[in-house]
N, C-alpha and C positions, 0 to 999 in steps of 0.2 A: 504494500500500500504506500503510495507516494506521500512523503512527509511524516510517516509514522516513526516515532522515536521510541525504541525499547532499550537502547544501550547508551546512546550519546545524549548529553545535555544540549540545550539550544546554544548555538554559536553566538558570539558577540555581534551586535548589529553595527551598522555603519557609523552611527553617532559615537559609539565607544571607540572605534578606530580613529576618528577625527580627534577625539580628546587625547588618545594615546600619543599621537604625533605632537600635539601642542603642549602637553602636560608640563614639561620642564623649561619652557621658554619665558616664564615670568609674566604671563599675561592674565587678564581676567577672562575666564572661559564661562560663558553663559549658555546653559542648555535651555533651549526654547521649549519648555515642557511644564507640566503641572507638579512635577516632583518625582514621579516614578522612574523615569529614564535616568535621572541624575543618581537616584538611589542604587539602581542596577550598576551604573558605571563605577561608582565608588565602592560598592559592596562586593562586586563580582568580576568586573571586566578590567579594572586597573589595579594591579598588585602593588604599584608604588604608593597608593593611597595609604597603606598601612605602615610605610616607612618614611615617606616625605609628603608634605602637603602641597597642594596647588590651589590657586584661587579659582575654585570650581563652584559654580552656583547654578541653582535652578531658577528659571524665570518665574516660577510659581503661578502659572496661568490658571485662572479660574474659568469655569464654564463659559460665562459671558465674554470674558476676555478673548477666549479662543474663537467663539462663534462670531464675535464682532471684529476680530482682528485688531485689537487695541495695541498696536505696536508702540504707541507713545508711552504706555506704561513700562514696557521693557526698556525703552530708551531712558526714561526717568530713573529707573532702578540702576542702570549702568552708570549714569551720570553721578548718582549718589555714591555708588561703590568706588568710583575713581577718586573721589575726595577723601576716602578712608583707607585706600590701599596704594602701595607703591607699585604700580603696574606699568608695563612697557607697551601693552596693546590690549585691545579687547576683541574677543572672538565670540561670535554667535553661532551656535551649532544647532542645526535643524533636527526635528524629531517627527513622528507621525502627525502631531498636532498642527504645526504650520503647513505640513504637506497637504493635509485634508482641506484646510481653508485657503490654500493657494497663496501663501505669503510671498511677497515680492522681495527677495533678498537684496537686490540692488537698491531698491527704494529704502529698505530698512538700513542698509549701510549708509546711504546718504543722510538719512534722518539722524542716525547716531553720530556721524561725523560732525554735524552741526552743533551737537550738544556736548560731545565728549572730545577733549583735546588729546586724543591718542590715535594711533593707527587702528583701523577697524577691519576685521576680517569676518566674512560670513561663509559658512560651509553648508551647502544645501543638502545635507543628509536627510533621509526621510524615515529611517528605521526599518525599511523594507529590504535593504541590501545587507550584506555581511561586512564585517569590520574592515576588510582590506579595501573595499570600495570607498569607505569613509576616509581611510588613510590616504588613498590616492588623491582624493580631492583636497585634503588638508595639506599634504606635501606641496601640491601645486600652488595653493593659496598662500602658503607660507613663503615660498620663494618669489612668487609674483609680487608679494607685498614688501618683502624685506631685502631681497638680493640687491646689492648696491651696484655702483659703477664697476666696470672692468678694472681689476687690479693686476699688478705684476705677479706672475706665478712664483710661489715660494717653493724652492727645490725640496723634494722629499716630503711634501705635505700632501696627505692623502685624505680625501673625503669619504666617509662611510654613510651611505644613504639607505634609509629604510629600517633603522634600528628602533624597534619598539618591543616591549615585553611580549606582545601578542605574537610577534614574528620570531624572535630569537629565544623566547621562553626562559630567559636567564638574566636576572638583574645585574649580574656581574660580568656579562659577556663583553660589554663595552670596555671595561677596565682591562680585560685580558686581550682584547684587540689592540688597545693602545700599547700594552706591553709587548705584544707580538711584533708590532711595527717598530717600536723603540729599539728592539734587539737588532733591527736592520738599519738603525740610524735614521728612521723616518718618524714623522708625526702623523698619527691618525686622528681625524676629527669626526667623532661619532655624533652627528647632529641629533639632538633630542634625547640623548642618553649621556649626559656629562658635559656636552658642549652646547652652549646656549645661543642666544640671539645675535651676539656680536660675531660669532663664527658664521651664522647664516648670512649676515650682511657682507661678510668677506668671502663668500662661497666661491667667488671667481678666482681666488688665489691658490687653489689646490692644483696639483699636477694632474690628477685624475680622480674620478669618483668610482668607488666600488659599491655596487647595488646589492644589498643583502636580502631584499624582499621584492616580489613582483609589484607591490603597491607603489614603489618608488621609481620604477622604470620610466614612467611618463615624466616625472620631475627631472630625472637624469637626462632624458632627451631634450627637455626644455633648456637645461643648463648647457648642454652641448651646442644647441642652436644659438643661444644667447651669448655665451662666452667662449665657445670653442673647446670646452673642457671634455676630454674623452672619458668614456666610462666603460666599465666591464662588470659582469655579473658573477657573483660567487660569494662564498662565505669564508672569511679568513680562518675561522676556528673549525673548519670541517673535519680536520684530523681527530678532533675530540669525539666526533659522532660516528666515525667509521670503525666498526669492530674488526679486530685482527683475526681473520679466518680464511679458509680456502674458498675462493669464489669461482674457481675455474669450472666452466660448464654449467654453473648454477643459474636458475631462473629466480630473479629477485624483484620484489615489489617494494617501492618506497612511497610512503604516504606522508607528505609533509607540505609546508608551503613551498611553492615551486622552485625558488632560487636555491634554498637549502637542499631540497630533494635532488635537483640537478647537480649540485656540488657533490653530494654523496655519490651519485652515479658516476661522475667523472673520476672520483678517487677509486671507486671499485673497479672501473674499467682500466685504470692504470695498473692495478694489481692483477686483473684477469680480463684481458681484451675479449675473451670468448664468452663472458657472462652475458646473459640476456636481462637487461635492467629496464623496468617500467617505472616511471614516476607518475603518481596520481595525487590529487589534492581535492579537498572539500571546497577550496577557494579558487581564486582566479588562476587561469592557466594562460599565460601570455604566449603568442605565436613565436616570439623571439627565442624562446627556450624549448618549446614543445616539440617532441619527437612524434613520429607516426604512431607509436604504440602507447604514448602517454594518454592519461585519462582524467576527466573531470568527474568527480563523484558527487551525486546529488543526494542520494538517500542511503540509509544503512543497507538496504537490499543490494544496492550497486556494489558495495564493498564485499558483502557476504557472498554474493553470486560469483564475483570475480575470483575470490580466493578459492572457492569450491571448484570452479571451472578450470582455472589455469594451473593448478598444482605447483605453486611456488615452493622453492627450497628455502628461501630467506625472505622475511618481511621486516622492513624498517617502518615502525609506526608508533604512535603514542600508546603507552601501556594500557590505557583505558579501552583500547580496541581489541585486546586479547580475547576477552570474553565473547566477542561477536562471532568468533570462529573457533569454538572449543575443539573441533576435530582436526585443526591444523597441527601437523606433527613435525613441521620444519623448525628452523631457527627464527624466533621472534626477537628482534633487536629493539629494545626500548629507545625510542627517539621522541622525547617529550615535545609536544606542541601545545603551548598554553591556550591557543585559540580553540583547540579541540577539547581539552580536558579541564582547563582552568588550574592546572598544576604547573609549577615552575621546576626547572632543573635544580637539583640540590647543590649546595656549596661543595666545592671540590677540595676542601681542607687546605693542605699545604700548597696546592697549585694556585690558590687565590692570593 
């Protein structure tokens, strides 16, 4: 049955993805809702909320506010918040409420700019898409708003695009990426996880960008067109995810976000060129990375039928998916994806 969930919890919606991108940049983030969407974001979809706070607010829309589209009330609340907080911008994030009443985000942005002396961003998420589509919109809006004039390229400065807990499933991954490049004498700039708005404004000074999630590919293409900054797709910490085993002649399924999934495939094929590797994802599958055998999964039955039909020897997937195919007798490699299970990778002790 399409849409039936017996094993997996609902995935984070697009407004949660947009918040995940903007969380660490020092702005006021206003969720255009009555309170429920904001509660879900803070309570379930944003793991950093329990370690570090962000100026994240609900618009607190009441029934008649939503029905009549009283945008002036939201603008007034933002104007008041700006007087009480040291914020560098304000962002208005859409939910099903403004989508139903047809909110004009361009008009809302102009109204807010007249009352609030800060850069204003609007992200027209509607709660009907998944987190990665919201991330894609937020990355684009962020760079369109804040990327400055072309600067001289700084040698050995590398931009990392697409870092969010939803995608890398590890709150310490950005630190290890910076350490990884520091050993090579390079500086890694992990936008949104440890590197803030000043680095976004100077985004043109990096030698190249490395895209670690499909949601950031469109932003990387924009930066290439605008500043001539080349980009590549991959995950610098992929070695941590690939299990040391014999892959020769094996049939392998990887279920992850697309960039990390493809990075794992590349590492496996380096070890065993004769392996048959398929990448699948519950989320966006960009044509730039997709092979003929790769798959987009819509429902639990898609995954269950695939595993039963194809007789894989090895599966890389989030541990919560093990119980979906209890008869699978191959090697199941735990590959945590926060967007699927809501769990993060555990700290690696002495490696951190």
